[in-house]
C-alpha positions in Angstrom: 8.1 -152.7 51.7 10.0 -152.8 48.4 12.8 -150.4 47.4 12.0 -147.7 44.8 15.6 -147.2 43.7 15.8 -146.4 40.0 19.4 -145.4 39.2 22.6 -143.8 40.3 23.6 -140.2 39.3 27.0 -138.5 39.2 26.9 -135.7 41.8 28.8 -133.4 39.5 27.7 -134.1 36.0 24.3 -135.7 36.4 25.3 -138.7 34.3 23.2 -141.8 34.9 24.6 -145.1 36.1 22.8 -148.5 36.6 21.8 -149.3 40.2 22.1 -153.0 39.4 25.9 -152.8 38.9 28.8 -152.4 41.3 30.2 -148.9 41.4 32.7 -146.8 43.3 33.1 -143.2 41.9 31.7 -141.9 38.6 33.9 -141.9 35.6 34.7 -138.2 36.5 35.9 -139.3 39.9 32.9 -137.9 41.7 30.5 -139.5 44.3 27.5 -141.3 42.9 24.1 -140.6 44.5 21.2 -143.1 44.6 18.0 -141.8 43.0 14.5 -143.2 43.4 11.2 -143.3 41.4 9.5 -140.8 43.6 6.5 -140.4 41.3 5.8 -144.2 41.6 6.3 -144.1 45.3 3.9 -141.2 45.7 1.3 -143.0 43.5 1.5 -146.1 45.6 2.0 -144.8 49.1 1.3 -141.7 51.3 3.3 -140.0 54.0 1.8 -142.2 56.7 2.3 -145.5 54.9 5.6 -145.3 53.0 7.6 -146.5 56.0 7.2 -149.6 58.1 6.8 -148.6 61.7 7.4 -152.1 63.0 10.7 -152.5 61.2 13.9 -152.2 63.3 15.3 -148.7 63.4 16.3 -147.2 60.1 15.2 -150.2 58.1 11.7 -148.9 58.4 12.5 -146.5 55.6 13.2 -149.3 53.1 11.2 -147.7 50.3 13.9 -145.0 50.0 16.8 -147.2 50.7 18.6 -149.2 48.0 18.5 -152.8 49.3 16.1 -154.8 47.2 16.9 -158.3 48.4 15.4 -158.9 51.9 18.1 -161.6 52.5 20.8 -158.9 52.1 19.3 -156.6 54.8 22.1 -157.0 57.3 20.9 -156.0 60.8 22.4 -155.9 64.3 19.3 -154.7 66.1 19.1 -151.0 65.0 16.9 -148.6 67.0 15.4 -145.1 66.5 17.9 -143.0 68.4 16.4 -140.7 71.1 16.0 -137.0 71.2 17.2 -135.7 74.5 16.5 -132.0 75.5 19.3 -130.4 77.5 18.2 -128.8 80.7 20.7 -127.1 83.1 23.5 -127.1 80.5 21.2 -125.4 77.9 21.2 -122.3 80.0 25.0 -122.4 80.4 25.4 -122.7 76.7 23.3 -119.6 76.1 20.1 -121.3 75.1 16.8 -122.1 76.7 15.7 -125.3 78.3 14.0 -127.5 75.7 15.4 -125.6 72.7 18.7 -127.5 72.6 18.0 -131.2 71.7 20.6 -133.9 71.4 20.0 -136.8 69.0 22.0 -139.5 70.7 23.5 -141.8 68.0 25.5 -143.6 70.5 22.5 -146.0 71.0 23.1 -147.7 67.7 25.0 -150.9 67.2 28.8 -150.5 67.7 27.9 -147.3 69.6 28.0 -144.7 66.8 26.1 -143.3 63.8 28.6 -145.1 61.5 26.3 -148.1 61.9 23.8 -146.4 59.6 26.1 -146.0 56.6 28.1 -149.2 57.0 24.9 -151.3 57.5 23.8 -150.1 54.0 27.2 -150.4 52.4 27.7 -153.9 53.7 24.1 -154.9 52.8 24.7 -153.8 49.3 28.0 -155.5 49.1 26.2 -158.7 50.2 23.5 -158.1 47.6 26.1 -157.7 44.9 28.0 -160.8 45.9 31.2 -159.0 47.0 33.4 -160.9 49.5 36.2 -158.5 50.7 35.7 -154.9 51.9 38.4 -152.4 52.9 38.1 -149.1 54.7 40.2 -146.3 56.1 38.9 -145.1 59.5 39.4 -142.8 62.5 37.8 -145.5 64.5 34.0 -145.8 64.5 33.5 -146.5 60.8 35.9 -149.3 61.0 34.2 -150.8 64.0 30.8 -150.6 62.3 32.2 -152.2 59.1 33.9 -155.0 61.0 30.7 -155.8 62.9 28.3 -155.7 59.9 30.8 -157.5 57.6 31.1 -160.3 60.2 27.3 -160.6 60.4 27.3 -160.8 56.6 30.2 -163.3 56.5 32.4 -160.9 54.4 36.1 -160.4 54.9 37.0 -156.9 56.3 40.3 -155.1 56.2 40.7 -151.9 58.2 43.4 -149.2 58.2 43.6 -146.8 61.1 45.9 -143.8 61.9 48.3 -145.1 64.5 47.0 -142.6 67.1 43.4 -143.8 66.8 41.9 -144.3 70.2 43.0 -147.7 71.5 39.5 -148.8 72.4 38.4 -148.2 68.8 41.3 -150.3 67.3 40.6 -153.1 69.8 36.9 -153.0 69.0 37.6 -153.3 65.3 40.0 -156.2 65.7 37.8 -158.0 68.2 34.9 -157.9 65.8 36.8 -159.9 63.2 38.5 -157.4 60.9 42.1 -157.6 59.8 43.3 -154.4 61.5 46.3 -152.3 60.7 47.8 -149.1 62.2 49.3 -146.6 59.7 51.8 -143.9 60.6 49.7 -141.2 59.0 46.2 -139.7 58.9 43.0 -141.1 57.4 43.8 -139.8 54.0 47.0 -141.8 54.1 45.0 -144.8 55.0 42.6 -144.1 52.2 45.5 -144.0 49.7 46.5 -147.5 50.8 43.0 -148.8 50.3 42.8 -147.1 46.8 46.2 -148.4 45.7 45.4 -151.9 46.9 42.2 -152.4 45.0 43.7 -154.1 41.9 46.3 -156.1 43.8 43.8 -157.5 46.4 40.4 -157.4 44.8 38.9 -155.7 47.8 36.0 -153.2 47.5 36.7 -149.7 48.7 34.0 -148.5 51.1 35.7 -145.2 51.9 33.4 -142.2 52.7 31.5 -141.3 49.5 33.7 -143.5 47.3 30.7 -145.9 47.1 27.1 -144.8 46.7 25.4 -146.3 49.8 26.9 -145.1 53.0 25.2 -141.8 52.4 21.9 -143.7 52.0 22.3 -145.0 55.5 23.3 -141.7 56.9 20.3 -139.9 55.4 18.0 -141.9 57.6 18.9 -139.5 60.4 16.8 -137.0 58.5 13.9 -139.4 58.1 14.0 -140.2 61.8 13.9 -136.5 62.7 10.9 -136.0 60.5 9.1 -138.9 62.1 10.1 -138.1 65.6 9.1 -134.4 65.2 5.8 -135.1 63.5 6.8 -133.8 60.1 8.4 -130.6 61.6 12.1 -129.9 61.8 14.4 -127.8 64.1 15.5 -124.4 63.1 19.1 -125.5 62.9 21.1 -128.8 62.8 24.6 -128.7 64.3 26.6 -131.6 62.7 30.2 -132.7 63.5 31.8 -132.7 60.1 34.6 -134.7 58.8 33.7 -136.5 55.6 30.3 -134.9 55.9 28.2 -137.9 54.8 25.5 -137.3 57.3 25.1 -133.7 56.6 24.8 -134.3 52.9 22.6 -137.3 53.5 20.1 -135.4 55.7 19.9 -132.7 53.2 19.2 -135.4 50.5 16.5 -136.9 52.7 14.7 -133.6 53.2 14.9 -133.0 49.4 13.4 -136.4 48.7 10.5 -135.8 51.1 10.0 -132.3 49.7 9.8 -133.6 46.2 7.2 -136.1 47.3 5.1 -133.2 48.6 5.0 -134.6 52.1 7.5 -132.3 53.9 6.1 -128.8 54.0 7.9 -127.2 56.9 10.8 -124.8 56.7 14.1 -126.6 56.3 16.8 -126.2 59.0 20.0 -124.3 58.7 22.7 -126.9 58.3 25.7 -125.9 60.5 28.9 -127.9 60.0 31.1 -128.0 63.1 34.8 -128.7 62.9 37.9 -128.4 65.2 40.3 -125.5 64.8 42.9 -128.2 64.4 41.2 -129.5 61.2 38.8 -127.1 59.6 39.0 -127.3 55.8 35.2 -126.9 55.4 35.1 -123.8 57.6 37.9 -122.2 55.7 36.4 -123.0 52.3 33.0 -121.7 53.5 34.4 -118.4 54.9 36.4 -117.9 51.7 33.5 -118.6 49.3 35.2 -121.6 47.8 33.4 -124.6 46.3 36.1 -127.1 47.3 38.2 -127.2 50.4 42.0 -127.4 50.1 43.9 -130.1 52.0 44.4 -129.2 55.7 48.0 -129.7 56.6 49.1 -131.3 60.0 45.5 -132.0 61.1 45.2 -132.5 64.8 42.3 -132.6 67.3 41.0 -134.5 70.3 37.8 -135.1 68.2 39.4 -137.8 66.1 36.2 -138.6 64.2 36.3 -135.1 62.5 40.0 -135.2 61.7 39.5 -135.4 58.0 42.1 -133.2 56.1 40.3 -133.6 52.8 36.8 -134.7 52.0 35.9 -136.0 48.6 32.3 -134.7 49.1 33.5 -131.2 50.2 31.5 -129.5 47.4 28.3 -131.3 48.4 28.8 -130.3 52.1 29.3 -126.7 51.1 26.3 -126.8 48.7 24.0 -128.1 51.5 25.3 -125.5 54.0 24.7 -122.6 51.5 21.4 -123.8 50.2 20.1 -124.1 53.8 21.4 -120.6 54.8 23.7 -122.4 57.3 27.3 -121.9 58.1 30.5 -123.7 59.2 32.1 -123.1 62.6 35.4 -124.2 64.2 35.8 -124.7 67.9 39.1 -125.5 69.7 39.9 -128.7 71.6 39.8 -127.0 75.0 36.3 -125.7 74.3 35.2 -129.2 73.1 36.4 -131.0 76.3 35.1 -128.3 78.7 31.7 -128.5 77.0 31.7 -132.3 77.2 32.4 -132.0 80.9 29.7 -129.4 81.4 26.9 -131.4 79.7 27.8 -134.6 81.4 28.0 -133.0 84.9 24.9 -130.8 84.5 22.6 -133.1 82.5 24.1 -136.6 82.9 24.6 -137.0 79.2 28.1 -138.2 78.2 28.9 -136.8 74.8 31.7 -138.0 72.6 34.2 -135.3 71.7 32.7 -134.9 68.3 29.2 -134.5 69.8 30.6 -132.1 72.4 32.0 -130.1 69.5 28.4 -129.4 68.3 27.4 -128.1 71.7 30.5 -125.9 71.7 29.5 -124.8 68.2 26.0 -123.9 69.4 27.5 -121.7 72.1 29.7 -120.0 69.5 26.7 -119.6 67.2 24.8 -117.9 70.0 27.7 -115.5 70.6 27.9 -114.7 66.9 24.1 -114.2 66.7 23.9 -116.9 64.1 21.0 -118.5 66.0 18.9 -117.1 68.8 18.0 -118.8 72.1 14.4 -118.9 71.0 15.2 -121.1 68.0 15.3 -124.9 68.2 18.7 -126.5 67.7 19.4 -130.2 67.1 22.9 -131.4 68.1 24.2 -134.7 66.8 26.1 -136.8 69.3 27.6 -139.2 66.9 28.9 -141.8 69.3 28.8 -142.9 72.9 31.2 -141.0 75.1 32.3 -144.3 76.7 34.6 -145.0 73.8 36.8 -142.0 74.6 39.4 -141.1 77.3 37.8 -139.6 80.5 39.3 -137.7 83.4 40.6 -140.0 86.2 38.6 -140.7 89.3 40.9 -139.9 92.2 38.8 -139.8 95.4 39.2 -142.8 97.7 38.2 -144.2 101.1 40.4 -146.2 103.4 38.1 -148.7 105.1 40.6 -149.3 107.9 40.5 -145.8 109.2 37.7 -143.7 110.7 35.5 -142.2 108.0 34.7 -138.5 108.1 31.1 -138.6 106.9 30.9 -134.8 106.9 32.8 -134.9 103.6 29.7 -136.5 101.9 27.3 -133.6 102.9 
């Protein structure tokens, strides 16, 4: 299946840019969005034939992805991530069994949904003949870039806040990236990447500072449509830092709507943040179109610790257009919800994924959603990457064992 990409468009001004040239932001400093010849696609395909069901994971949606050279399609064995209905924990969260569904992105290469965006960014870098990529990361994006860049034989340089979970930093380094800890937050790391562009020649693959990570993330929307037989949930709860996935899914739904293939009601897009870093929540509640920098950001959910998002206005637009909202949950609620879901349903969420479950509970309490509505929660990474409570029970094999304790 060929790509139907036609051009890039400034997300703020609508100015057109060539899709055959390398770009970061538009001349106005805004994210560029990939656009496709949807009329041609519709004339040549239908809703059952536009994607290749035999292709690995999200690569099946090649027609609405930007990679035009098959040799540049860098893959690490992607899969369609499963939809897992919550059972016992659904009732404890205030919902109904079967109405709260987790899309478990931890099944992707490198254990997180960052594989989607970075696979596309690296593939396009390979197609354009770039040789050195740099990224600021809270962990999972750096790991994904390191892995895909190594697969593509590209040099990768990664900058992490110095309190990034150790397993993430080790993973990035082990997968071949030149890895540095920075005494600051992800925006400080991003400043280093930006300022080093002219001095090093690396290409900046920061969130929304190149056009293609969002194209990978939008495949979450395509997968939902396929997996739910061209229906969608009533609400999507999304852990929101840079917000690429939320923006991307809304873009995917818009493309399928314009093609005339998606006819169902679109879901409310609900951005979930931590009370320790909630710039989007504050901007939404105050009716702003941009979110001011969040000072002294701190949360156990490191993946959503983004004090300032360049795509803030796009996140807020998607939330408002969908009649959604933005919610903040505290760290204690995040961890207690992670523990609840893992102990009741055997599904180990990452802290960011647990934040969406906590956000669902808050939305029920605030009557934002009813238990009868279907909610999709995005678990953005495997919980195995994050600190867990210690296991303290033990048995001394040299003393008599009280088997009553096991009853």
